[in-house]
BALOBA-1460 file (C-alpha; in Angstrom, 3 decimals):
// residues 294
<rec num="1" residu="x" x="-59.985" y="183.118" z="33.293"/>
<rec num="2" residu="x" x="-61.281" y="185.506" z="35.918"/>
<rec num="3" residu="x" x="-64.610" y="186.765" z="34.467"/>
<rec num="4" residu="x" x="-64.065" y="190.138" z="36.169"/>
<rec num="5" residu="x" x="-60.562" y="190.675" z="34.756"/>
<rec num="6" residu="x" x="-59.859" y="193.063" z="31.892"/>
<rec num="7" residu="x" x="-60.252" y="190.140" z="29.471"/>
<rec num="8" residu="x" x="-63.229" y="188.559" z="31.255"/>
<rec num="9" residu="x" x="-66.755" y="188.742" z="29.864"/>
<rec num="10" residu="x" x="-68.248" y="190.200" z="33.054"/>
<rec num="11" residu="x" x="-65.890" y="193.184" z="33.287"/>
<rec num="12" residu="x" x="-68.275" y="195.705" z="31.700"/>
<rec num="13" residu="x" x="-71.450" y="194.825" z="33.591"/>
<rec num="14" residu="x" x="-69.413" y="194.574" z="36.809"/>
<rec num="15" residu="x" x="-67.867" y="198.000" z="36.307"/>
<rec num="16" residu="x" x="-71.239" y="199.520" z="35.435"/>
<rec num="17" residu="x" x="-72.621" y="198.211" z="38.729"/>
<rec num="18" residu="x" x="-69.830" y="199.603" z="40.881"/>
<rec num="19" residu="x" x="-69.872" y="202.917" z="39.025"/>
<rec num="20" residu="x" x="-73.521" y="203.246" z="40.028"/>
<rec num="21" residu="x" x="-74.816" y="202.904" z="36.455"/>
<rec num="22" residu="x" x="-77.692" y="200.706" z="37.531"/>
<rec num="23" residu="x" x="-79.902" y="201.259" z="34.489"/>
<rec num="24" residu="x" x="-77.045" y="200.199" z="32.233"/>
<rec num="25" residu="x" x="-76.688" y="197.024" z="34.287"/>
<rec num="26" residu="x" x="-80.423" y="196.306" z="34.163"/>
<rec num="27" residu="x" x="-80.460" y="196.795" z="30.383"/>
<rec num="28" residu="x" x="-77.264" y="194.826" z="29.729"/>
<rec num="29" residu="x" x="-77.634" y="192.024" z="27.177"/>
<rec num="30" residu="x" x="-76.498" y="188.859" z="28.952"/>
<rec num="31" residu="x" x="-77.878" y="186.405" z="26.375"/>
<rec num="32" residu="x" x="-74.471" y="185.768" z="24.820"/>
<rec num="33" residu="x" x="-72.640" y="185.094" z="28.093"/>
<rec num="34" residu="x" x="-71.246" y="181.648" z="28.806"/>
<rec num="35" residu="x" x="-73.362" y="179.427" z="31.105"/>
<rec num="36" residu="x" x="-70.863" y="179.690" z="33.975"/>
<rec num="37" residu="x" x="-71.148" y="183.487" z="34.010"/>
<rec num="38" residu="x" x="-74.841" y="183.990" z="33.245"/>
<rec num="39" residu="x" x="-75.949" y="183.499" z="36.862"/>
<rec num="40" residu="x" x="-73.435" y="186.039" z="38.204"/>
<rec num="41" residu="x" x="-74.624" y="188.526" z="35.568"/>
<rec num="42" residu="x" x="-78.266" y="187.909" z="36.473"/>
<rec num="43" residu="x" x="-77.471" y="188.519" z="40.146"/>
<rec num="44" residu="x" x="-75.888" y="191.863" z="39.242"/>
<rec num="45" residu="x" x="-78.925" y="192.800" z="37.156"/>
<rec num="46" residu="x" x="-81.342" y="191.919" z="39.950"/>
<rec num="47" residu="x" x="-79.293" y="193.875" z="42.501"/>
<rec num="48" residu="x" x="-79.235" y="196.846" z="40.124"/>
<rec num="49" residu="x" x="-83.015" y="196.696" z="39.807"/>
<rec num="50" residu="x" x="-83.306" y="196.728" z="43.600"/>
<rec num="51" residu="x" x="-81.180" y="199.884" z="43.636"/>
<rec num="52" residu="x" x="-83.510" y="201.356" z="41.012"/>
<rec num="53" residu="x" x="-86.466" y="200.892" z="43.354"/>
<rec num="54" residu="x" x="-87.834" y="197.703" z="41.815"/>
<rec num="55" residu="x" x="-87.646" y="195.563" z="44.961"/>
<rec num="56" residu="x" x="-91.177" y="194.157" z="44.663"/>
<rec num="57" residu="x" x="-90.675" y="193.236" z="41.008"/>
<rec num="58" residu="x" x="-87.397" y="191.506" z="41.837"/>
<rec num="59" residu="x" x="-89.135" y="189.562" z="44.597"/>
<rec num="60" residu="x" x="-91.663" y="188.321" z="42.071"/>
<rec num="61" residu="x" x="-88.890" y="187.370" z="39.611"/>
<rec num="62" residu="x" x="-86.993" y="185.187" z="42.083"/>
<rec num="63" residu="x" x="-90.008" y="183.665" z="43.807"/>
<rec num="64" residu="x" x="-89.638" y="179.884" z="43.931"/>
<rec num="65" residu="x" x="-85.967" y="179.905" z="42.861"/>
<rec num="66" residu="x" x="-83.829" y="177.220" z="44.492"/>
<rec num="67" residu="x" x="-80.403" y="178.676" z="43.738"/>
<rec num="68" residu="x" x="-78.869" y="180.176" z="46.921"/>
<rec num="69" residu="x" x="-77.591" y="183.223" z="45.022"/>
<rec num="70" residu="x" x="-81.070" y="184.111" z="43.801"/>
<rec num="71" residu="x" x="-82.567" y="183.436" z="47.216"/>
<rec num="72" residu="x" x="-80.037" y="185.879" z="48.699"/>
<rec num="73" residu="x" x="-81.068" y="188.538" z="46.176"/>
<rec num="74" residu="x" x="-84.679" y="187.824" z="47.107"/>
<rec num="75" residu="x" x="-83.814" y="188.536" z="50.734"/>
<rec num="76" residu="x" x="-82.192" y="191.838" z="49.716"/>
<rec num="77" residu="x" x="-85.314" y="192.821" z="47.799"/>
<rec num="78" residu="x" x="-87.487" y="191.779" z="50.733"/>
<rec num="79" residu="x" x="-85.480" y="194.008" z="53.068"/>
<rec num="80" residu="x" x="-85.800" y="196.973" z="50.700"/>
<rec num="81" residu="x" x="-89.525" y="196.311" z="50.593"/>
<rec num="82" residu="x" x="-89.660" y="196.827" z="54.361"/>
<rec num="83" residu="x" x="-89.521" y="193.252" z="55.663"/>
<rec num="84" residu="x" x="-86.131" y="193.205" z="57.346"/>
<rec num="85" residu="x" x="-86.843" y="190.435" z="59.870"/>
<rec num="86" residu="x" x="-87.871" y="187.989" z="57.149"/>
<rec num="87" residu="x" x="-84.844" y="188.968" z="55.049"/>
<rec num="88" residu="x" x="-82.437" y="188.393" z="57.934"/>
<rec num="89" residu="x" x="-84.049" y="185.024" z="58.678"/>
<rec num="90" residu="x" x="-83.529" y="183.947" z="55.071"/>
<rec num="91" residu="x" x="-79.885" y="185.037" z="55.054"/>
<rec num="92" residu="x" x="-79.230" y="183.294" z="58.387"/>
<rec num="93" residu="x" x="-80.461" y="180.018" z="56.893"/>
<rec num="94" residu="x" x="-78.462" y="180.530" z="53.702"/>
<rec num="95" residu="x" x="-75.308" y="181.306" z="55.698"/>
<rec num="96" residu="x" x="-75.642" y="177.901" z="57.344"/>
<rec num="97" residu="x" x="-76.453" y="175.916" z="54.202"/>
<rec num="98" residu="x" x="-74.541" y="177.806" z="51.486"/>
<rec num="99" residu="x" x="-72.025" y="179.986" z="53.295"/>
<rec num="100" residu="x" x="-69.358" y="179.228" z="50.685"/>
<rec num="101" residu="x" x="-71.450" y="180.772" z="47.892"/>
<rec num="102" residu="x" x="-69.964" y="184.120" z="46.821"/>
<rec num="103" residu="x" x="-73.330" y="185.771" z="46.206"/>
<rec num="104" residu="x" x="-74.650" y="184.563" z="49.556"/>
<rec num="105" residu="x" x="-71.566" y="186.011" z="51.238"/>
<rec num="106" residu="x" x="-71.808" y="189.427" z="49.559"/>
<rec num="107" residu="x" x="-75.552" y="189.948" z="49.279"/>
<rec num="108" residu="x" x="-76.185" y="188.252" z="52.610"/>
<rec num="109" residu="x" x="-73.653" y="190.427" z="54.412"/>
<rec num="110" residu="x" x="-75.211" y="193.491" z="52.782"/>
<rec num="111" residu="x" x="-78.584" y="192.527" z="54.263"/>
<rec num="112" residu="x" x="-77.082" y="191.823" z="57.697"/>
<rec num="113" residu="x" x="-75.146" y="195.093" z="57.797"/>
<rec num="114" residu="x" x="-78.230" y="197.082" z="56.830"/>
<rec num="115" residu="x" x="-80.030" y="195.361" z="59.704"/>
<rec num="116" residu="x" x="-77.345" y="196.534" z="62.152"/>
<rec num="117" residu="x" x="-75.719" y="193.113" z="62.478"/>
<rec num="118" residu="x" x="-72.143" y="194.082" z="61.660"/>
<rec num="119" residu="x" x="-70.377" y="191.177" z="63.341"/>
<rec num="120" residu="x" x="-72.622" y="188.624" z="61.645"/>
<rec num="121" residu="x" x="-72.084" y="190.391" z="58.329"/>
<rec num="122" residu="x" x="-68.302" y="190.320" z="58.721"/>
<rec num="123" residu="x" x="-68.353" y="186.676" z="59.767"/>
<rec num="124" residu="x" x="-70.199" y="185.762" z="56.573"/>
<rec num="125" residu="x" x="-68.382" y="187.919" z="54.018"/>
<rec num="126" residu="x" x="-64.951" y="187.149" z="55.483"/>
<rec num="127" residu="x" x="-65.299" y="183.601" z="54.148"/>
<rec num="128" residu="x" x="-64.546" y="184.920" z="50.652"/>
<rec num="129" residu="x" x="-61.771" y="183.571" z="48.452"/>
<rec num="130" residu="x" x="-59.965" y="186.554" z="46.902"/>
<rec num="131" residu="x" x="-63.226" y="188.281" z="45.937"/>
<rec num="132" residu="x" x="-62.948" y="192.035" z="45.404"/>
<rec num="133" residu="x" x="-66.657" y="192.622" z="45.918"/>
<rec num="134" residu="x" x="-66.304" y="191.013" z="49.337"/>
<rec num="135" residu="x" x="-63.254" y="193.148" z="50.116"/>
<rec num="136" residu="x" x="-65.158" y="196.303" z="49.170"/>
<rec num="137" residu="x" x="-68.034" y="195.341" z="51.462"/>
<rec num="138" residu="x" x="-65.671" y="194.550" z="54.337"/>
<rec num="139" residu="x" x="-64.067" y="197.975" z="53.894"/>
<rec num="140" residu="x" x="-67.473" y="199.675" z="53.967"/>
<rec num="141" residu="x" x="-68.448" y="197.830" z="57.145"/>
<rec num="142" residu="x" x="-65.201" y="198.768" z="58.893"/>
<rec num="143" residu="x" x="-65.666" y="202.396" z="57.886"/>
<rec num="144" residu="x" x="-69.174" y="202.368" z="59.322"/>
<rec num="145" residu="x" x="-67.657" y="200.956" z="62.518"/>
<rec num="146" residu="x" x="-65.120" y="203.819" z="62.517"/>
<rec num="147" residu="x" x="-62.324" y="201.251" z="62.247"/>
<rec num="148" residu="x" x="-60.272" y="203.096" z="59.656"/>
<rec num="149" residu="x" x="-57.242" y="201.009" z="60.563"/>
<rec num="150" residu="x" x="-58.948" y="197.743" z="59.630"/>
<rec num="151" residu="x" x="-60.389" y="199.244" z="56.446"/>
<rec num="152" residu="x" x="-56.926" y="200.416" z="55.367"/>
<rec num="153" residu="x" x="-55.469" y="196.987" z="56.153"/>
<rec num="154" residu="x" x="-58.019" y="195.371" z="53.817"/>
<rec num="155" residu="x" x="-57.210" y="197.793" z="51.001"/>
<rec num="156" residu="x" x="-53.453" y="197.353" z="51.322"/>
<rec num="157" residu="x" x="-53.849" y="193.575" z="51.275"/>
<rec num="158" residu="x" x="-56.156" y="193.626" z="48.235"/>
<rec num="159" residu="x" x="-53.844" y="195.958" z="46.326"/>
<rec num="160" residu="x" x="-51.179" y="193.239" z="46.382"/>
<rec num="161" residu="x" x="-53.253" y="190.796" z="44.350"/>
<rec num="162" residu="x" x="-55.838" y="192.966" z="42.591"/>
<rec num="163" residu="x" x="-53.413" y="195.615" z="41.352"/>
<rec num="164" residu="x" x="-55.157" y="198.516" z="39.584"/>
<rec num="165" residu="x" x="-58.766" y="197.329" z="39.301"/>
<rec num="166" residu="x" x="-61.629" y="199.804" z="39.509"/>
<rec num="167" residu="x" x="-62.934" y="198.372" z="42.757"/>
<rec num="168" residu="x" x="-59.564" y="198.585" z="44.503"/>
<rec num="169" residu="x" x="-59.256" y="202.222" z="43.416"/>
<rec num="170" residu="x" x="-62.730" y="202.939" z="44.762"/>
<rec num="171" residu="x" x="-62.154" y="201.240" z="48.115"/>
<rec num="172" residu="x" x="-58.830" y="203.024" z="48.528"/>
<rec num="173" residu="x" x="-60.605" y="206.328" z="47.818"/>
<rec num="174" residu="x" x="-63.337" y="205.611" z="50.395"/>
<rec num="175" residu="x" x="-60.663" y="205.040" z="53.010"/>
<rec num="176" residu="x" x="-58.764" y="208.114" z="51.829"/>
<rec num="177" residu="x" x="-61.746" y="210.341" z="52.540"/>
<rec num="178" residu="x" x="-61.661" y="209.108" z="56.136"/>
<rec num="179" residu="x" x="-57.907" y="209.394" z="56.647"/>
<rec num="180" residu="x" x="-57.626" y="212.885" z="55.158"/>
<rec num="181" residu="x" x="-54.540" y="214.912" z="54.344"/>
<rec num="182" residu="x" x="-53.113" y="214.318" z="50.884"/>
<rec num="183" residu="x" x="-55.473" y="211.355" z="50.502"/>
<rec num="184" residu="x" x="-58.348" y="213.796" z="49.910"/>
<rec num="185" residu="x" x="-56.741" y="214.894" z="46.659"/>
<rec num="186" residu="x" x="-55.982" y="211.307" z="45.629"/>
<rec num="187" residu="x" x="-59.602" y="210.318" z="46.201"/>
<rec num="188" residu="x" x="-60.787" y="213.355" z="44.258"/>
<rec num="189" residu="x" x="-58.797" y="212.318" z="41.190"/>
<rec num="190" residu="x" x="-60.479" y="208.896" z="41.170"/>
<rec num="191" residu="x" x="-64.023" y="210.185" z="41.681"/>
<rec num="192" residu="x" x="-63.654" y="213.168" z="39.330"/>
<rec num="193" residu="x" x="-62.395" y="210.942" z="36.517"/>
<rec num="194" residu="x" x="-65.376" y="208.628" z="36.912"/>
<rec num="195" residu="x" x="-67.912" y="211.430" z="37.342"/>
<rec num="196" residu="x" x="-66.880" y="213.521" z="34.347"/>
<rec num="197" residu="x" x="-66.259" y="210.761" z="31.793"/>
<rec num="198" residu="x" x="-69.466" y="210.066" z="29.810"/>
<rec num="199" residu="x" x="-68.789" y="206.318" z="29.840"/>
<rec num="200" residu="x" x="-68.623" y="206.091" z="33.641"/>
<rec num="201" residu="x" x="-70.585" y="209.072" z="34.981"/>
<rec num="202" residu="x" x="-73.465" y="208.391" z="37.363"/>
<rec num="203" residu="x" x="-75.280" y="209.996" z="40.255"/>
<rec num="204" residu="x" x="-73.111" y="207.982" z="42.635"/>
<rec num="205" residu="x" x="-69.817" y="209.140" z="41.094"/>
<rec num="206" residu="x" x="-71.006" y="212.753" z="40.990"/>
<rec num="207" residu="x" x="-71.909" y="212.629" z="44.683"/>
<rec num="208" residu="x" x="-68.531" y="211.083" z="45.449"/>
<rec num="209" residu="x" x="-66.799" y="213.865" z="43.540"/>
<rec num="210" residu="x" x="-68.831" y="216.467" z="45.450"/>
<rec num="211" residu="x" x="-67.936" y="214.901" z="48.800"/>
<rec num="212" residu="x" x="-64.238" y="214.939" z="47.949"/>
<rec num="213" residu="x" x="-64.560" y="218.574" z="46.837"/>
<rec num="214" residu="x" x="-66.140" y="219.430" z="50.206"/>
<rec num="215" residu="x" x="-63.260" y="217.786" z="52.044"/>
<rec num="216" residu="x" x="-60.895" y="219.930" z="50.002"/>
<rec num="217" residu="x" x="-62.845" y="223.064" z="50.932"/>
<rec num="218" residu="x" x="-64.063" y="223.672" z="47.389"/>
<rec num="219" residu="x" x="-67.742" y="224.411" z="47.992"/>
<rec num="220" residu="x" x="-68.462" y="225.973" z="44.587"/>
<rec num="221" residu="x" x="-67.058" y="222.935" z="42.782"/>
<rec num="222" residu="x" x="-69.022" y="220.647" z="45.088"/>
<rec num="223" residu="x" x="-72.210" y="222.548" z="44.286"/>
<rec num="224" residu="x" x="-71.535" y="222.213" z="40.552"/>
<rec num="225" residu="x" x="-71.143" y="218.439" z="40.851"/>
<rec num="226" residu="x" x="-74.323" y="218.159" z="42.903"/>
<rec num="227" residu="x" x="-76.229" y="220.224" z="40.340"/>
<rec num="228" residu="x" x="-75.159" y="217.701" z="37.717"/>
<rec num="229" residu="x" x="-76.400" y="214.921" z="39.979"/>
<rec num="230" residu="x" x="-79.760" y="216.633" z="40.521"/>
<rec num="231" residu="x" x="-80.164" y="216.973" z="36.771"/>
<rec num="232" residu="x" x="-79.475" y="213.247" z="36.373"/>
<rec num="233" residu="x" x="-81.867" y="212.214" z="39.168"/>
<rec num="234" residu="x" x="-83.912" y="214.857" z="41.032"/>
<rec num="235" residu="x" x="-85.220" y="212.212" z="43.466"/>
<rec num="236" residu="x" x="-81.869" y="210.795" z="44.605"/>
<rec num="237" residu="x" x="-81.813" y="210.882" z="48.408"/>
<rec num="238" residu="x" x="-78.019" y="210.997" z="48.747"/>
<rec num="239" residu="x" x="-77.879" y="213.998" z="46.430"/>
<rec num="240" residu="x" x="-80.457" y="215.805" z="48.561"/>
<rec num="241" residu="x" x="-78.564" y="214.836" z="51.731"/>
<rec num="242" residu="x" x="-75.296" y="216.257" z="50.448"/>
<rec num="243" residu="x" x="-77.020" y="219.412" z="49.272"/>
<rec num="244" residu="x" x="-78.209" y="219.824" z="52.857"/>
<rec num="245" residu="x" x="-74.648" y="219.295" z="54.118"/>
<rec num="246" residu="x" x="-73.380" y="221.862" z="51.608"/>
<rec num="247" residu="x" x="-76.028" y="224.343" z="52.764"/>
<rec num="248" residu="x" x="-74.953" y="223.892" z="56.384"/>
<rec num="249" residu="x" x="-71.260" y="224.282" z="55.568"/>
<rec num="250" residu="x" x="-71.840" y="227.491" z="53.611"/>
<rec num="251" residu="x" x="-73.903" y="229.001" z="56.428"/>
<rec num="252" residu="x" x="-77.112" y="229.323" z="54.444"/>
<rec num="253" residu="x" x="-80.660" y="228.731" z="55.652"/>
<rec num="254" residu="x" x="-81.343" y="224.994" z="55.677"/>
<rec num="255" residu="x" x="-85.153" y="225.075" z="55.666"/>
<rec num="256" residu="x" x="-85.584" y="224.354" z="51.968"/>
<rec num="257" residu="x" x="-82.810" y="221.754" z="51.770"/>
<rec num="258" residu="x" x="-84.141" y="219.937" z="54.841"/>
<rec num="259" residu="x" x="-87.686" y="219.906" z="53.479"/>
<rec num="260" residu="x" x="-86.421" y="218.586" z="50.148"/>
<rec num="261" residu="x" x="-84.644" y="215.654" z="51.795"/>
<rec num="262" residu="x" x="-87.658" y="214.930" z="53.983"/>
<rec num="263" residu="x" x="-89.901" y="214.806" z="50.927"/>
<rec num="264" residu="x" x="-87.583" y="212.325" z="49.214"/>
<rec num="265" residu="x" x="-86.647" y="210.135" z="52.192"/>
<rec num="266" residu="x" x="-88.027" y="211.106" z="55.584"/>
<rec num="267" residu="x" x="-85.988" y="208.336" z="57.239"/>
<rec num="268" residu="x" x="-82.666" y="209.161" z="55.610"/>
<rec num="269" residu="x" x="-79.718" y="208.458" z="57.907"/>
<rec num="270" residu="x" x="-78.696" y="212.139" z="57.926"/>
<rec num="271" residu="x" x="-82.121" y="213.275" z="59.125"/>
<rec num="272" residu="x" x="-82.255" y="210.545" z="61.761"/>
<rec num="273" residu="x" x="-78.778" y="211.491" z="62.992"/>
<rec num="274" residu="x" x="-79.617" y="215.196" z="63.117"/>
<rec num="275" residu="x" x="-82.809" y="214.464" z="65.058"/>
<rec num="276" residu="x" x="-80.961" y="212.278" z="67.559"/>
<rec num="277" residu="x" x="-78.290" y="214.919" z="68.111"/>
<rec num="278" residu="x" x="-80.925" y="217.628" z="68.490"/>
<rec num="279" residu="x" x="-82.698" y="215.588" z="71.164"/>
<rec num="280" residu="x" x="-79.429" y="214.964" z="72.995"/>
<rec num="281" residu="x" x="-78.625" y="218.673" z="72.928"/>
<rec num="282" residu="x" x="-82.056" y="219.572" z="74.304"/>
<rec num="283" residu="x" x="-81.659" y="217.052" z="77.128"/>
<rec num="284" residu="x" x="-78.207" y="218.359" z="77.999"/>
<rec num="285" residu="x" x="-79.365" y="221.978" z="77.861"/>
<rec num="286" residu="x" x="-82.297" y="221.224" z="80.127"/>
<rec num="287" residu="x" x="-79.922" y="220.241" z="82.919"/>
<rec num="288" residu="x" x="-78.429" y="223.738" z="82.962"/>
<rec num="289" residu="x" x="-81.595" y="225.788" z="82.790"/>
<rec num="290" residu="x" x="-81.814" y="228.340" z="85.563"/>
<rec num="291" residu="x" x="-84.131" y="227.308" z="88.337"/>
<rec num="292" residu="x" x="-86.682" y="230.006" z="89.051"/>
<rec num="293" residu="x" x="-88.050" y="230.130" z="92.575"/>
<rec num="294" residu="x" x="-91.576" y="231.416" z="93.271"/>
C-alpha cells in the first residue's frame, strides 16, 4: 500500500507538512508507525523542524547518521545554518552514491535549487519513480525558471496517476497563479479552503489565499487573510513580504512595511530584488542626465 494514499499511515503527517503545519508535523507521534514508514516520517519531522528555525538542533540530531536520507536532511539544515558550500558538497556526494533514494532526490534537489543550481537539482529529482513530492519540487523549479509550460506539463502528467491528491491540487494552483485568467479563481478555491478550515489552516495557506486574492484584485480580502497570518506568526518573513506588496499595490507609503520586512529578514528575496532593480534604474537614469557645461 502507498503510505501516502488515503488509506496509508503517512497521509496525515504528509498532509500537515505540505499544508505548512510544521509544528503539527514536529509534534506528530510516530512511535506506532510500521518500521518501513518510520524513517520517512522522521525525515518529514526533521524537515519541519528546519522550517521552524531549528536547523542547528537538527544538525546535532543527525550527526553521525549513516542513512543517506538523514545525511540529506543534515545538508539541508547545514544550508539553513549558513553553510551552503558544505551542504552542496554533501548532496553532490550523495547524488553519486545514493541517487536512487527518494529523500536524497527531494531534499538534495531542494538544497541545490536554493544554491542556484537549478539544472543539477532537476537532474537529481527527475530520477524519481512516481513520487508526488518530487513532482511538486520540479514544478516549483520550473516556475522559478519562468518555464510555465514545463511546469504545466508536469502537473498534467501527474494528474493522470495521482488523481485528486492534496499535492496535485496545490501544484496545479501554483501553476494557475502564473497562467492567470480563470485559473486565478480555481487556485483561490483551493487555497481558501485550506486557509479557512481549522484542520488545515496555516501561515502558508493564509499567504497563498492572500496572493490569490491579490491576483483577483481583491485587496481588502487579501489584507484580511494577511492579518490572520500575522496573528498566527508575527515574525513570518513571507507574510511581511506580501504585506509590503499589498502596500505598494494600494498606493500607500511603504516605509513601515519595508522596515518591518527588513527587521525580520534583511536578505529576503523581495528586498534583494527591489534593491537590484533600484540600482539598475539609477544606472539607466544616469545615462540621460543633462550635461551641464561650465
